[in-house]
DRENDO-1510 file (C-alpha; in Angstrom, 1 decimal, always signed):
<recs>
REC; n; res; u; v; w
REC; 1; MET; -0.1; +0.1; +0.0 .
REC; 2; PRO; +1.9; +3.6; -0.7 .
REC; 3; THR; +2.6; +6.0; +1.5 .
REC; 4; ARG; +1.3; +9.5; +1.6 .
REC; 5; LYS; +4.4; +11.7; +1.9 .
REC; 6; ARG; +4.0; +14.5; +4.9 .
REC; 7; GLN; +3.6; +18.0; +3.4 .
REC; 8; SER; +6.9; +19.5; +4.2 .
REC; 9; LYS; +7.0; +22.2; +6.9 .
REC; 10; LYS; +9.0; +24.6; +3.9 .
REC; 11; LYS; +5.6; +26.0; +3.0 .
REC; 12; LEU; +4.7; +26.8; +6.8 .
REC; 13; ALA; +5.6; +31.1; +6.7 .
REC; 14; GLY; +5.7; +33.9; +9.0 .
REC; 15; LYS; +4.3; +33.6; +12.7 .
REC; 16; ALA; +2.6; +29.9; +11.9 .
REC; 17; ARG; +6.4; +28.3; +11.8 .
REC; 18; LEU; +7.0; +30.6; +14.8 .
REC; 19; LYS; +3.9; +28.8; +16.2 .
REC; 20; ASP; +4.7; +25.4; +14.5 .
REC; 21; ALA; +8.3; +26.4; +15.9 .
REC; 22; GLY; +8.0; +26.8; +19.6 .
REC; 23; ARG; +5.4; +23.4; +19.6 .
REC; 24; TRP; +8.0; +21.4; +18.3 .
REC; 25; LEU; +11.2; +22.4; +20.8 .
REC; 26; ARG; +9.5; +21.9; +23.7 .
REC; 27; SER; +8.3; +18.4; +23.2 .
REC; 28; GLN; +12.1; +17.7; +23.1 .
REC; 29; ILE; +15.4; +17.9; +22.8 .
REC; 30; LEU; +17.2; +20.3; +21.8 .
REC; 31; PRO; +19.1; +19.4; +18.9 .
REC; 32; LYS; +23.3; +19.4; +19.4 .
REC; 33; ASN; +23.4; +22.6; +16.8 .
REC; 34; LEU; +19.4; +24.4; +17.6 .
REC; 35; VAL; +20.7; +27.1; +14.5 .
REC; 36; GLU; +21.3; +24.2; +11.8 .
REC; 37; THR; +18.8; +22.3; +13.0 .
REC; 38; TYR; +15.9; +25.1; +12.3 .
REC; 39; ALA; +17.3; +26.6; +8.6 .
REC; 40; LYS; +17.0; +22.8; +7.8 .
REC; 41; ARG; +13.8; +22.0; +8.7 .
REC; 42; TYR; +12.0; +24.9; +7.6 .
REC; 43; GLY; +13.8; +25.2; +4.3 .
REC; 44; ILE; +15.3; +28.9; +5.2 .
REC; 45; ALA; +18.7; +31.2; +5.8 .
REC; 46; ALA; +20.8; +30.9; +9.7 .
REC; 47; GLN; +20.4; +34.2; +9.6 .
REC; 48; GLU; +16.2; +34.1; +9.9 .
REC; 49; ALA; +16.6; +30.9; +11.8 .
REC; 50; ARG; +18.8; +32.8; +14.6 .
REC; 51; ASP; +16.3; +35.8; +14.8 .
REC; 52; GLU; +13.5; +33.2; +14.7 .
REC; 53; LEU; +14.8; +31.7; +17.6 .
REC; 54; MET; +15.7; +34.4; +19.3 .
REC; 55; ALA; +12.2; +36.0; +18.8 .
REC; 56; ILE; +10.7; +32.6; +20.2 .
REC; 57; GLY; +13.0; +32.8; +23.1 .
REC; 58; TYR; +15.7; +30.7; +22.9 .
REC; 59; TYR; +18.7; +33.2; +22.9 .
REC; 60; ASP; +20.8; +32.0; +25.1 .
REC; 61; ASP; +20.8; +28.8; +24.2 .
REC; 62; ILE; +22.1; +29.9; +20.9 .
REC; 63; LEU; +24.5; +32.0; +22.7 .
REC; 64; ILE; +25.5; +28.8; +24.2 .
REC; 65; GLN; +25.7; +26.7; +21.6 .
REC; 66; ALA; +27.9; +29.0; +19.7 .
REC; 67; TYR; +30.0; +28.9; +22.9 .
REC; 68; GLU; +30.5; +25.5; +23.1 .
REC; 69; LYS; +31.8; +25.4; +19.2 .
REC; 70; GLU; +33.9; +28.3; +19.5 .
REC; 71; GLY; +35.8; +26.5; +22.8 .
REC; 72; VAL; +34.8; +29.3; +25.2 .
REC; 73; LYS; +33.6; +29.0; +28.6 .
REC; 74; TRP; +30.5; +30.4; +30.0 .
REC; 75; GLU; +28.9; +31.1; +32.8 .
REC; 76; TYR; +25.7; +33.0; +33.7 .
REC; 77; LYS; +26.6; +36.4; +35.6 .
REC; 78; VAL; +24.3; +39.0; +37.2 .
REC; 79; GLU; +23.4; +42.4; +35.9 .
REC; 80; PRO; +24.1; +45.1; +38.7 .
REC; 81; LEU; +21.2; +47.0; +37.7 .
REC; 82; SER; +18.5; +45.1; +36.9 .
REC; 83; GLY; +19.3; +41.4; +38.6 .
REC; 84; GLU; +18.8; +40.0; +35.6 .
REC; 85; MET; +21.1; +37.0; +33.9 .
REC; 86; PHE; +23.1; +36.6; +31.3 .
REC; 87; VAL; +25.6; +34.6; +29.5 .
REC; 88; VAL; +28.5; +35.6; +29.1 .
REC; 89; PRO; +32.3; +34.2; +28.3 .
REC; 90; GLU; +33.7; +33.3; +32.0 .
REC; 91; GLY; +35.5; +35.5; +33.7 .
REC; 92; ILE; +33.7; +38.4; +33.0 .
REC; 93; GLU; +33.8; +41.3; +35.3 .
REC; 94; GLU; +30.1; +43.2; +35.8 .
REC; 95; TYR; +31.0; +46.1; +34.0 .
REC; 96; GLU; +32.2; +44.4; +30.7 .
REC; 97; ILE; +29.2; +42.8; +29.9 .
REC; 98; TYR; +27.7; +45.4; +28.3 .
REC; 99; GLU; +30.4; +45.2; +25.5 .
REC; 100; TYR; +29.4; +41.2; +25.2 .
REC; 101; HIS; +25.4; +41.7; +25.4 .
REC; 102; PRO; +23.5; +43.8; +23.5 .
REC; 103; PHE; +20.0; +43.6; +24.9 .
REC; 104; ILE; +21.2; +45.4; +28.5 .
</recs>
């Protein structure tokens, strides 16, 4: 009996893709290379995949994977004014957090 092909995820765009991606990522352990896996799954460029992953809340995971790929040891550091925690290379002083994190 012939099997039916699955609908390609590449057809999803905009909010539908973000919604599907959020559901997909919450349902499993994060892949070792999140950006490449996301880009391949949805048939988009790596930069667009990175932007969309940041939009749905995976900024720290992307940064951690980038640090590990480069062999950089990382840690969470508390930003003194807001009390928020940010991923930075190991050994960074509090006043240097602003140089490494563009969202502060």
